[in-house]
N, C-alpha and C positions, 0 to 999 in steps of 0.2 A: 504494500500500500504506500503510495507516494503522495506527499503533500507539497505544494509549491508555496514558498514563503518569499517575502520581499523585505529587505532591510536597506533603507536609505537608497532606494532605486536599484539595488542589486537583487537579482532573483537567484534562488538556489532550490534544489530539490532535497527534501528531507525524507529519507527512506525510513519509515517506521516499521521496524521488525522486532519481534521479541528477541531479547538477548538470551543466548544459551546459558543455562545455569546448571549447577551440579544436580539440581532436583529434576531436570528434564532429561537426564541421561537414559540411554536405552539399556536393554538387557545385556548388551555386549560390553558393558562397563566391567572393569576388573573386579573379581570377587574379593571380598575383604580378606586380607592376609594377616591373620592374628599373630602368628609366630614371628613374621618379619617385623611387624609393628612393635612387638614386645622387645625384640632384639635392638631395634633402632632406639626405642625409648630407654632401654638399659644403657646403651652406649652414650646417648645424650646426657642422661643423668650422671653417669660416671664422669664424663668430661666436665660437666657443670660443677659437680661436687669436688673433684680434684682441683679445678681452677679456683673455686671459692676457698678451699682449704689452704692452698698455696698462697693465695692473695691475703687471706686472713692472718696466716702465720708471718708473712713477710712484713705487713704493715704494723701489726701489734697494737696494743692499747685500745682506745675507743673505736678506732677505725676497723679493728677486727670484728667488732660487733656489727658494724654496718655491712661489712663484707659477708658476714654470716647471714644477716637478714636478706641481703640481695640474693645470695645463693639460694636461700629457702624460697624466695619469691620466684626466681627463675626456674627452680625445680618444679614448683607447682604449675607454672606456665607450661613447661615441657609436658607434664602429665596431662593437663587439660587439652593441650594442642593434639597430642597423640590419641587421647580418648575421643576427641571430636572427629579426627580423621577416621577412626574406626567406625564411629556411629554414622558418619556421612556415607562411607562406602557401603555399610550394611543397608542403609535406607535406599541408596541408589540401586543396589543389587536386587533388592526385593521388589 
């Protein structure tokens, strides 16, 4: 469906088409891969934990508490992201 618009004497066509989204995927979408998502999550959490631990140890004092809190926040974000990916793939696949 095309609509014609005019802006200050210039004319252009606006193609109004629905944008593809994750929720409109077909049955050919990849099946949820639970084991691979668990492994990816474990690796991400290990990297975040080690980085936060090294940073917290290196700075010491009150800054180590901030490093600990940021590490915890990033770890929760990693978990939420990966659970969200699993749920999205499960919904798409069904």
